[in-house]
N, C-alpha and C positions, 0 to 999 in steps of 0.2 A: 252295175251302178253307173248312173249318168254322171258325166263329168261336170264339175262345178266350174263356172267361168270367173276369170279375173278381168275386170273391165277398167280401162284407163279413162279418166275424165279430163278433158281439156276445156277449161273455162277460158273463153276468149273475150277480150274487151279491146275495141278499136284495132282489131287485127292481131293483137298480141296475147300470148298465153299469160294468164293472171291467176292469182290465188289469194283467198281471204280466209277469215275465221268467222263463222256464224253469219256468212253473207256480207261481212263488213271488212273495211280496211284492206281492200285488194291491192296487191303489189304485182306489177308486171314482171314476169320471170323468163320470158323467152319467146321463141318462134314456134307457133303451134304446128307448123308443117314439119319442121325438124324434129320436134318432140314426138309427133305421131309416128314418123318413120322409125325413130329410135325405139319406141315402145313396141311397135310391130315386130321389129327384129329381135327384141328381147323376149317375145312370147306372149304379148297381150292377146286375149281371145277376142276382144272387141275394143273399139274406141268410141267414146261418146264425146261429142263436140257441142258445147253450149255457147252461143253468143249471149252473154249474160245481161247485156243492157238493151237488147233489141226490143223486147216487149215494153220496158219502161220508157224507151225513146220512141215507141210506136213506129218502128221501121223494119224493113226486111233484113233477114240475115245476110251476112257478107258471103255471097256465093263464090267469089273468087278464092277465098281461103278454103271453102268446102271442096272446090274442084282440085286445088293443089294437094290437099290431104288425100283425097280419093285416088289421085294419080300415083301416090306413093305407098299405099298400103293395100293388102289383099286379105283383109279380114272384115267381118261385119262392122259397119260404120253408121252410127246414129247421130242425127243432128237436131238440135233444138234451139229455140230462141226467135221470137217474133213471127212464128208460123201461125197465121190466123185464118187461112183459107185453103181450100183444096188446090187452088192455083199455086200458092206458095209451096205447098207440099210437093206438087209436081216439079216445080223448079228445083227444089232441094234434091229430089230423087234423080232428076236428070243431070244434076251437078255431080252425082256419083255416090250419094248416100244410099244405104239399103233400108234404113229406118228413119221415120220422122218422130221426134219427140214433141208432144204438145203439152202445154202447161197452162199458163195464164189465159190464153185465148179459149182453151177448152172449158175452163171454169166459167168464163163469161158467155160462151156459146157451146154447150155440151154436144150439140149436133155436129160439131166439127169432127168429133171422134167417129161417129157413125158414117158421116160422109167420106172421111178418109179411108175407113175400113172398107166401105163399098167400092171406092175407086181403086184402091191399091192392095187390099187384103189386110186382115187384122194383124198379120205378122209384121207389117210395115209401120204400124201405129203404136207408139209407146206413150203411155201417160207419164209425164214428169210430175211427181207429187211432192211438193215441199211442205213439210208439216212442222208445227211448233207445239210444244206441250203447253196445255192450259188447264185451268180447273175444270173438271167435268161439269157439264150443265145440260139442261134440256136441249140446247142447241148443238152442243158438242159432247155427247155422252161418252165418247171414247177417250176424251181428255186430250185429243190432238186436233188442232185446227189447221186447215189448209191456208197457206200464205202464198200470194202470187207477186208478180212483178219483181222477181229476184229478191224476195224476202221483204219487200217494202209495203205490201198491202194485205192486212188480215182480211179474211173473207167471212168469218163466222161459220164456214162450212166444215162439217165433221169429216175428218180424214178417212175414217173407215167407211162411212156412207158414200163418200165420193169415189173411193177405190172400187166399191161394189158397183156403183152406177156406171163408172167408166168401163168396167168389164162387160156389163150388160149392153153397153153401147157399141162394143166391138174392139176395145183396146186389146192388143195382143200381149202386152207386157207392161209392168209398172216399174219405173225407176223411183224408188222411195228415198227421199233425202230428209234427214233430220236436221233442221236448222240449228237446234240446240247443240248437236254434236259436230256439225260441219267444221272441219279444219282444226278441231281441238286435239286430235291424236289420242283421245282417251277411250276410243272404242265406239262401235256403232250403238245406236239406241235400240237395244235388243227387244225391249217391250213393244215398241212401235213396230219393229220389223216382224216380230213373231205375230203380232195382232193382225197385220195386213196379210202376211204370207199365209196364215192359217184360215183366212176368211175369203180368199179368192182362189180361183182355179188356174189363173194365168201366172207365168213366172214373175217373181218379184226380185228386183236388184236392190240390195242394201247399199245405201250411200250415206256418207257423212261420219267422220270420226276415226277412220283407220289410223292406228299408230304403229302397228306391228302385225306380222303374219297371223299371230294367234287371234287377233281381233277379227280377221277374216274368217278364221275357223269358227269362232263363236257365232258370227252372223250367218254362216252357212249351215250350222248345226242347231244351235239354240234358237237362232232367229228364223230358221227354216227358209232362208232365202235361196234362190236358184243361182245367184251370182253376187259378187261383191265388187263394188266400185272403189277405186283408190285414186288418190291425187297427190297430196302433199308428201307422203313418205317416199314416193317415187320421184316426183318433181325435184325434191331437194337432195336426192341421192342417198337417203337413209337405207333404202332397200331397192334392189332391182326386181323386176317382175319374175325373173327366173328364181331368185332367192326366195321370194314369197311362195312361189309354186312348189319349190323343193321342200319348204317347211310344211306346206299343206299336205304334200305327199307323206312326209314323216308322220303327220298326225292322222293319216289314214283316209284322207279325202282323195277322190278321183279328180285329177286335173291333167291337162295336156301340156307337155313341154315340146317345143319345136325341135326338129333335127335340122342342123345347119349343113349346107352343101356348098363347097367351094365352086362346084360347077355352076351353081346358080347365084354366084356373086355373094355368097354368105347370107342370102335371104332364107327365111325358114321354109322348109318343105312341109308336106302334110304332117300334122302332129302324130306322134307315136301312140302306142296303146295307153289308155288312161288307167289310173289306179296305182296303188302302192307297189305292185309287182313290176309294172313296166314304166309308165310315166313318160315314155318317149325319150329316154336318155340315150 
């Protein structure tokens, strides 16, 4: 059984870690570099970093923060926000990221996905897809509309159609965020997650709404996601990444727990065996 991933989301505004609910009312809660290191040591499989106002402010992502995070963690690191050209993609990768997440710019210019995939490989290009539930219509038959600019701009674009198109253009992964569920702690939007996961061949990351480890289990089983992204429940100390993974192991999912080594300064070594029998304990 392939291991399921638990991914930590760092929303960054003006260089500070921030968190809101349904993309509104953001409150600054700390230093993203310190948070990334803490979550890496606790067993995160990946870190996703979003400069949440870069697109709306039509500016480049803050590369200095990207560099500092990359210097301190040794797991896959995805970066998004204000990435609107192959040149900007290259800058982010050279700053230490392993993946680039494109969202608003890709909706405005879908060729950005194919150009990025050609330049850096599909594995390096992640589609960030922010979706909001709407009444089904001829324009949005799935009942989910793509919204860009950090939740500020409805597009009229059907989320399912856009996910399929992005895959055909070369996106290697989709980070699917439900605006309706974001920050609510009520659980992922499972209908949306299952719809997209079942309709594309590339991995889908479920995002938005995690309130407890069982919500991740639902997203990874009922929602058929390859990974689950968390933020609030870890940022505010309700759960640690390790406790989330231990619960997922209890529920029968294959996840990886890091082994710690004093010889390596307490930093995680290679994960141990995945699955309920091993789990790397």
